[in-house]
C-alpha positions as CSV (number, residue, x, y, z in Angstrom):
1,M,0.0,0.0,0.0
2,N,1.2,3.5,-0.7
3,K,2.6,5.5,2.2
4,E,0.2,8.4,1.5
5,V,-2.8,6.0,1.6
6,E,-1.7,4.5,4.8
7,K,-1.2,7.9,6.3
8,N,-4.7,9.0,5.4
9,L,-6.2,5.7,6.8
10,R,-4.4,6.2,10.1
11,R,-5.6,9.8,10.3
12,K,-9.2,8.7,9.7
13,R,-8.9,6.1,12.4
14,R,-7.6,8.5,14.9
15,R,-10.3,11.1,14.1
16,S,-13.0,8.5,14.5
17,R,-11.7,7.4,17.8
18,S,-11.3,11.0,19.1
19,K,-14.7,12.2,17.8
20,G,-16.6,9.1,18.9
21,E,-20.3,9.9,19.4
22,M,-19.9,13.7,19.1
23,I,-22.5,14.7,16.6
24,G,-23.7,18.2,16.4
25,T,-27.4,18.9,16.0
26,N,-29.4,22.0,15.3
27,I,-30.3,22.3,19.0
28,R,-26.8,21.4,20.3
29,P,-24.2,22.1,17.6
30,R,-20.6,21.0,17.6
31,L,-18.1,23.8,18.4
32,V,-14.9,23.4,16.3
33,V,-11.9,25.6,17.0
34,Y,-8.9,25.8,14.7
35,K,-5.7,27.7,15.3
36,S,-3.2,28.4,12.7
37,L,0.1,30.3,13.1
38,S,-1.6,33.6,12.1
39,S,-5.3,33.2,12.8
40,I,-7.9,31.6,15.0
41,Y,-11.3,30.3,13.7
42,G,-14.4,29.0,15.5
43,Q,-17.5,27.4,14.1
44,L,-20.8,25.9,15.3
45,I,-21.6,23.0,13.0
46,D,-24.8,21.0,12.6
47,D,-23.6,17.5,11.5
48,I,-27.0,16.1,10.7
49,N,-27.8,18.7,8.0
50,N,-24.0,19.2,7.2
51,I,-24.2,23.0,7.6
52,T,-22.2,25.6,9.5
53,L,-24.6,27.6,11.7
54,I,-22.2,30.3,13.0
55,S,-18.6,31.2,12.4
56,A,-16.1,33.7,13.6
57,S,-12.4,34.3,12.9
58,S,-9.6,36.6,13.7
59,R,-9.6,37.6,10.1
60,E,-12.9,39.5,10.3
61,K,-12.6,43.3,9.9
62,N,-13.8,44.3,13.4
63,I,-11.2,42.1,15.0
64,I,-8.3,42.8,12.6
65,E,-8.6,46.6,13.3
66,K,-7.9,46.0,17.0
67,K,-4.2,45.5,18.1
68,M,-4.4,42.5,20.5
69,T,-2.3,39.6,21.7
70,K,-3.3,36.1,20.6
71,T,-4.9,35.4,23.9
72,E,-7.0,38.6,23.8
73,T,-7.9,37.8,20.2
74,S,-9.1,34.3,21.1
75,N,-11.2,35.7,24.0
76,E,-12.7,38.2,21.5
77,I,-13.6,35.5,19.1
78,G,-15.2,33.4,21.8
79,K,-17.3,36.4,22.9
80,E,-18.3,37.0,19.3
81,L,-19.3,33.4,18.8
82,A,-21.4,33.6,22.0
83,K,-23.2,36.7,20.8
84,R,-24.0,35.2,17.5
85,A,-25.2,31.9,19.2
86,I,-27.5,33.9,21.5
87,K,-29.0,35.6,18.5
88,K,-29.8,32.2,17.0
89,K,-31.1,31.0,20.4
90,I,-28.3,28.4,20.9
91,S,-27.4,27.9,24.5
92,N,-25.7,24.4,24.6
93,V,-22.8,23.2,22.4
94,I,-20.6,20.1,22.2
95,F,-16.9,21.0,22.2
96,D,-14.9,19.1,19.6
């Protein structure tokens, strides 16, 4: 088997083990946080309908304009996600 194919299979197995029974619904979506070297992203995902309900990132204009540290930026993104979730009447999430 090709090394690249084996690598992908191992990655899929690890993901299925770590994710387990975490499935986001419309009522209780899955919170996914991704941090790259330059940005931080957060999303609330409904896995049943395969849609992203809410998203926020450090690349948005209102957050880029502020000069903050990475910790302050991540706090700001969390607050922004919470505000948007409250507007859509989402109070519970599953953290991925």
